[in-house]
C-alpha positions as CSV (number, residue, x, y, z in Angstrom):
1,X,61.6,-52.2,3.3
2,X,62.0,-48.8,1.6
3,X,64.3,-50.0,-1.1
4,X,61.5,-51.9,-2.9
5,X,59.3,-48.7,-3.0
6,X,62.3,-46.7,-4.3
7,X,62.9,-49.2,-7.0
8,X,59.3,-48.8,-8.2
9,X,59.4,-45.0,-8.2
10,X,60.2,-43.6,-11.7
11,X,63.3,-41.5,-11.9
12,X,62.6,-37.8,-12.6
13,X,64.9,-36.8,-15.4
14,X,64.0,-33.5,-16.9
15,X,65.9,-32.4,-20.1
16,X,67.3,-28.9,-20.4
17,X,64.6,-26.4,-21.1
18,X,65.0,-24.4,-24.3
19,X,66.1,-20.8,-23.9
20,X,63.3,-18.2,-24.1
21,X,64.3,-16.9,-27.5
22,X,64.5,-20.4,-29.1
23,X,61.5,-21.3,-31.3
24,X,62.8,-23.8,-33.8
25,X,61.9,-27.3,-32.7
26,X,60.4,-26.1,-29.5
27,X,56.9,-26.7,-28.1
28,X,55.3,-25.1,-25.0
29,X,53.2,-27.5,-22.9
30,X,50.7,-26.3,-20.3
31,X,49.4,-29.1,-18.1
32,X,46.3,-28.7,-16.0
33,X,45.8,-30.6,-12.8
34,X,42.9,-30.6,-10.4
35,X,44.1,-27.5,-8.5
36,X,46.8,-25.8,-10.5
37,X,48.5,-25.7,-13.9
38,X,52.1,-25.7,-14.9
39,X,53.9,-24.7,-18.1
40,X,57.2,-25.5,-19.6
41,X,59.0,-25.5,-23.0
42,X,60.4,-28.7,-24.5
43,X,62.4,-29.6,-27.6
44,X,60.4,-31.8,-29.9
45,X,63.2,-34.4,-29.8
46,X,62.7,-34.8,-26.0
47,X,60.9,-38.0,-24.9
48,X,57.2,-37.8,-24.0
49,X,58.3,-39.3,-20.7
50,X,59.9,-35.9,-19.9
51,X,56.4,-34.4,-19.9
52,X,55.2,-37.1,-17.4
53,X,58.3,-36.4,-15.2
54,X,57.5,-32.7,-15.3
55,X,53.9,-33.4,-14.1
56,X,55.4,-35.2,-11.1
57,X,58.1,-32.6,-10.5
58,X,55.5,-29.8,-10.7
59,X,53.5,-31.5,-8.0
60,X,50.3,-32.2,-10.0
61,X,50.5,-35.9,-9.0
62,X,52.9,-38.2,-7.1
63,X,55.3,-40.6,-8.6
64,X,53.2,-43.5,-7.3
65,X,50.0,-42.4,-9.0
66,X,49.1,-43.9,-12.3
67,X,48.1,-41.2,-14.8
68,X,48.0,-40.3,-18.4
69,X,47.9,-37.0,-20.3
70,X,44.9,-36.1,-22.3
71,X,44.2,-33.5,-25.0
72,X,40.6,-32.4,-25.0
73,X,39.7,-31.7,-28.6
74,X,40.2,-33.8,-30.6
75,X,40.5,-36.1,-27.6
76,X,43.9,-37.8,-27.7
77,X,45.5,-39.8,-24.9
78,X,49.2,-40.0,-24.2
79,X,50.9,-42.7,-22.1
80,X,54.5,-43.1,-20.9
81,X,56.9,-44.6,-23.4
82,X,55.3,-43.4,-26.6
83,X,58.5,-42.0,-28.1
84,X,59.5,-38.4,-28.7
85,X,57.4,-35.3,-28.4
86,X,57.6,-34.9,-32.2
87,X,55.8,-38.3,-32.6
88,X,52.8,-36.6,-30.9
89,X,52.4,-34.0,-33.7
90,X,51.9,-31.2,-31.2
91,X,51.5,-27.6,-32.4
92,X,53.8,-24.9,-30.9
93,X,51.5,-24.7,-27.8
94,X,49.4,-27.4,-26.3
95,X,47.2,-27.8,-23.2
96,X,47.1,-31.3,-21.7
97,X,45.1,-32.5,-18.7
98,X,46.2,-35.0,-16.1
99,X,43.8,-37.9,-16.0
100,X,44.4,-40.3,-13.1
101,X,43.9,-43.9,-13.7
102,X,41.7,-45.9,-11.5
């Protein structure tokens, strides 16, 4: 039954991307996957889950895959549901890696 699978698939809900000239309360996130990288701007009040949704929408992983986002140095690991982007204390530009869970 396909409805069960659909119920388990997270909803992709990307917030509005800040305009190119906006800098106040804006962070640029680059996410590197195995074969490509994607970049997008977020407001710091957006939820961290929005970055996870962007990874799925950008094709770096599927909605069914379990994954987390990792900053290399210093190594920091981010999971879904950790609050807002401002809670992560990102600088204006950050590079995150997709790390698939086993």
